[in-house]
TIVO-2410 file (N, C-alpha, C; in nm, 3 decimals):
# residues 64
REC num residu      c1      c2      c3 atome chaine
REC   1      X   1.045   8.431   6.900     N      A
REC   1      X   0.993   8.355   7.020    CA      A
REC   1      X   1.022   8.295   7.139     C      A
REC   2      X   0.895   8.250   7.228     N      A
REC   2      X   0.873   8.210   7.337    CA      A
REC   2      X   0.798   8.079   7.334     C      A
REC   3      X   0.879   8.023   7.403     N      A
REC   3      X   0.820   7.880   7.437    CA      A
REC   3      X   0.836   7.905   7.595     C      A
REC   4      X   0.669   7.839   7.613     N      A
REC   4      X   0.599   7.808   7.755    CA      A
REC   4      X   0.556   7.752   7.758     C      A
REC   5      X   0.552   7.631   7.837     N      A
REC   5      X   0.478   7.540   7.940    CA      A
REC   5      X   0.400   7.552   8.028     C      A
REC   6      X   0.318   7.447   8.118     N      A
REC   6      X   0.274   7.395   8.176    CA      A
REC   6      X   0.227   7.255   8.204     C      A
REC   7      X   0.200   7.223   8.371     N      A
REC   7      X   0.149   7.102   8.380    CA      A
REC   7      X  -0.028   7.110   8.347     C      A
REC   8      X   0.020   6.955   8.276     N      A
REC   8      X  -0.136   6.931   8.179    CA      A
REC   8      X  -0.226   6.969   8.304     C      A
REC   9      X  -0.266   6.948   8.389     N      A
REC   9      X  -0.354   7.042   8.492    CA      A
REC   9      X  -0.332   7.201   8.553     C      A
REC  10      X  -0.291   7.166   8.555     N      A
REC  10      X  -0.284   7.317   8.570    CA      A
REC  10      X  -0.325   7.368   8.481     C      A
REC  11      X  -0.359   7.536   8.469     N      A
REC  11      X  -0.384   7.677   8.387    CA      A
REC  11      X  -0.284   7.783   8.353     C      A
REC  12      X  -0.138   7.833   8.430     N      A
REC  12      X  -0.082   7.871   8.437    CA      A
REC  12      X   0.035   7.825   8.327     C      A
REC  13      X   0.052   7.960   8.234     N      A
REC  13      X   0.220   7.920   8.170    CA      A
REC  13      X   0.279   7.997   8.208     C      A
REC  14      X   0.409   7.900   8.203     N      A
REC  14      X   0.560   7.944   8.253    CA      A
REC  14      X   0.624   7.987   8.110     C      A
REC  15      X   0.684   8.045   8.128     N      A
REC  15      X   0.852   8.016   8.043    CA      A
REC  15      X   0.965   8.003   8.018     C      A
REC  16      X   0.977   7.858   7.925     N      A
REC  16      X   1.069   7.835   7.990    CA      A
REC  16      X   1.253   7.874   7.976     C      A
REC  17      X   1.289   7.786   8.068     N      A
REC  17      X   1.380   7.877   8.138    CA      A
REC  17      X   1.536   7.839   8.113     C      A
REC  18      X   1.491   7.715   8.146     N      A
REC  18      X   1.558   7.604   8.121    CA      A
REC  18      X   1.507   7.468   8.147     C      A
REC  19      X   1.578   7.335   8.150     N      A
REC  19      X   1.558   7.212   8.182    CA      A
REC  19      X   1.563   7.178   8.271     C      A
REC  20      X   1.666   7.222   8.414     N      A
REC  20      X   1.727   7.226   8.466    CA      A
REC  20      X   1.586   7.221   8.615     C      A
REC  21      X   1.474   7.288   8.470     N      A
REC  21      X   1.376   7.395   8.645    CA      A
REC  21      X   1.313   7.244   8.632     C      A
REC  22      X   1.260   7.157   8.579     N      A
REC  22      X   1.124   7.074   8.558    CA      A
REC  22      X   1.198   6.958   8.689     C      A
REC  23      X   1.104   6.978   8.724     N      A
REC  23      X   1.050   6.885   8.880    CA      A
REC  23      X   0.995   6.649   8.778     C      A
REC  24      X   0.943   6.685   8.716     N      A
REC  24      X   0.902   6.618   8.643    CA      A
REC  24      X   0.943   6.625   8.513     C      A
REC  25      X   0.911   6.468   8.434     N      A
REC  25      X   0.867   6.414   8.299    CA      A
REC  25      X   0.867   6.532   8.186     C      A
REC  26      X   0.936   6.546   8.065     N      A
REC  26      X   0.829   6.648   7.977    CA      A
REC  26      X   0.746   6.649   7.925     C      A
REC  27      X   0.719   6.488   7.907     N      A
REC  27      X   0.576   6.455   7.885    CA      A
REC  27      X   0.455   6.484   8.022     C      A
REC  28      X   0.440   6.487   8.088     N      A
REC  28      X   0.398   6.636   8.166    CA      A
REC  28      X   0.349   6.647   8.169     C      A
REC  29      X   0.382   6.751   8.047     N      A
REC  29      X   0.331   6.946   8.081    CA      A
REC  29      X   0.273   6.946   7.940     C      A
REC  30      X   0.220   6.988   7.861     N      A
REC  30      X   0.187   7.088   7.792    CA      A
REC  30      X   0.228   7.214   7.728     C      A
REC  31      X   0.309   7.252   7.523     N      A
REC  31      X   0.387   7.328   7.550    CA      A
REC  31      X   0.309   7.426   7.462     C      A
REC  32      X   0.359   7.498   7.451     N      A
REC  32      X   0.301   7.578   7.316    CA      A
REC  32      X   0.398   7.733   7.248     C      A
REC  33      X   0.401   7.797   7.145     N      A
REC  33      X   0.488   7.875   7.127    CA      A
REC  33      X   0.419   7.992   7.074     C      A
REC  34      X   0.480   8.076   7.139     N      A
REC  34      X   0.414   8.244   7.104    CA      A
REC  34      X   0.511   8.347   7.037     C      A
REC  35      X   0.480   8.433   6.954     N      A
REC  35      X   0.594   8.509   6.933    CA      A
REC  35      X   0.642   8.550   6.996     C      A
REC  36      X   0.745   8.640   6.911     N      A
REC  36      X   0.861   8.725   7.080    CA      A
REC  36      X   0.767   8.846   7.153     C      A
REC  37      X   0.660   8.902   7.091     N      A
REC  37      X   0.628   9.018   7.192    CA      A
REC  37      X   0.450   8.857   7.261     C      A
REC  38      X   0.459   8.764   7.171     N      A
REC  38      X   0.315   8.712   7.319    CA      A
REC  38      X   0.209   8.723   7.314     C      A
REC  39      X   0.198   8.827   7.111     N      A
REC  39      X   0.084   8.837   7.030    CA      A
REC  39      X  -0.016   8.763   6.958     C      A
REC  40      X   0.098   8.621   6.912     N      A
REC  40      X   0.024   8.553   6.812    CA      A
REC  40      X   0.066   8.450   6.898     C      A
REC  41      X  -0.014   8.341   6.905     N      A
REC  41      X   0.025   8.143   6.940    CA      A
REC  41      X   0.028   8.156   6.789     C      A
REC  42      X   0.150   8.065   6.799     N      A
REC  42      X   0.259   7.982   6.652    CA      A
REC  42      X   0.146   7.866   6.648     C      A
REC  43      X   0.229   7.801   6.804     N      A
REC  43      X   0.198   7.617   6.765    CA      A
REC  43      X   0.071   7.590   6.947     C      A
REC  44      X  -0.047   7.575   6.845     N      A
REC  44      X  -0.173   7.551   6.973    CA      A
REC  44      X  -0.096   7.426   7.076     C      A
REC  45      X  -0.149   7.455   7.189     N      A
REC  45      X  -0.079   7.330   7.252    CA      A
REC  45      X  -0.046   7.220   7.277     C      A
REC  46      X   0.070   7.149   7.270     N      A
REC  46      X   0.035   7.004   7.256    CA      A
REC  46      X   0.174   6.952   7.300     C      A
REC  47      X   0.230   6.866   7.336     N      A
REC  47      X   0.400   6.822   7.267    CA      A
REC  47      X   0.491   6.886   7.316     C      A
REC  48      X   0.571   6.819   7.383     N      A
REC  48      X   0.718   6.882   7.355    CA      A
REC  48      X   0.766   6.833   7.183     C      A
REC  49      X   0.798   6.688   7.110     N      A
REC  49      X   0.790   6.730   7.003    CA      A
REC  49      X   0.771   6.848   6.866     C      A
REC  50      X   0.643   6.843   6.857     N      A
REC  50      X   0.564   6.888   6.787    CA      A
REC  50      X   0.570   7.006   6.755     C      A
REC  51      X   0.632   7.024   6.915     N      A
REC  51      X   0.683   7.202   6.973    CA      A
REC  51      X   0.813   7.221   6.910     C      A
REC  52      X   0.853   7.148   6.915     N      A
REC  52      X   0.990   7.149   6.845    CA      A
REC  52      X   1.022   7.155   6.702     C      A
REC  53      X   0.998   7.089   6.670     N      A
REC  53      X   0.997   7.044   6.562    CA      A
REC  53      X   0.963   7.154   6.441     C      A
REC  54      X   0.876   7.240   6.513     N      A
REC  54      X   0.769   7.373   6.430    CA      A
REC  54      X   0.871   7.521   6.441     C      A
REC  55      X   0.942   7.515   6.585     N      A
REC  55      X   1.008   7.571   6.680    CA      A
REC  55      X   1.104   7.588   6.554     C      A
REC  56      X   1.175   7.427   6.531     N      A
REC  56      X   1.343   7.489   6.396    CA      A
REC  56      X   1.266   7.482   6.270     C      A
REC  57      X   1.140   7.396   6.239     N      A
REC  57      X   1.112   7.525   6.114    CA      A
REC  57      X   1.090   7.653   6.080     C      A
REC  58      X   1.045   7.724   6.181     N      A
REC  58      X   1.054   7.832   6.190    CA      A
REC  58      X   1.188   7.916   6.214     C      A
REC  59      X   1.280   7.822   6.271     N      A
REC  59      X   1.387   7.880   6.292    CA      A
REC  59      X   1.501   7.834   6.130     C      A
REC  60      X   1.428   7.825   6.073     N      A
REC  60      X   1.485   7.727   5.943    CA      A
REC  60      X   1.527   7.823   5.868     C      A
REC  61      X   1.365   7.906   5.837     N      A
REC  61      X   1.290   8.022   5.695    CA      A
REC  61      X   1.344   8.087   5.716     C      A
REC  62      X   1.341   8.144   5.829     N      A
REC  62      X   1.410   8.282   5.884    CA      A
REC  62      X   1.517   8.304   5.958     C      A
REC  63      X   1.597   8.215   5.815     N      A
REC  63      X   1.736   8.279   5.814    CA      A
REC  63      X   1.783   8.227   5.681     C      A
REC  64      X   1.679   8.143   5.602     N      A
REC  64      X   1.681   8.119   5.479    CA      A
REC  64      X   1.659   8.260   5.354     C      A
***
């Protein structure tokens, strides 16, 4: 899975590399989750909390 983010006013999505790259608060960004090959949108653009909740659900069922 690929976690991406962009500023709410921007149109360019950036792959998540780590929280030390941010210059603003996490809430200033839109977040989305894509499949590993970036062909399927797993979570529509929304806030960080919702994307991470879904990410943990997918990881849980993938390993059980």
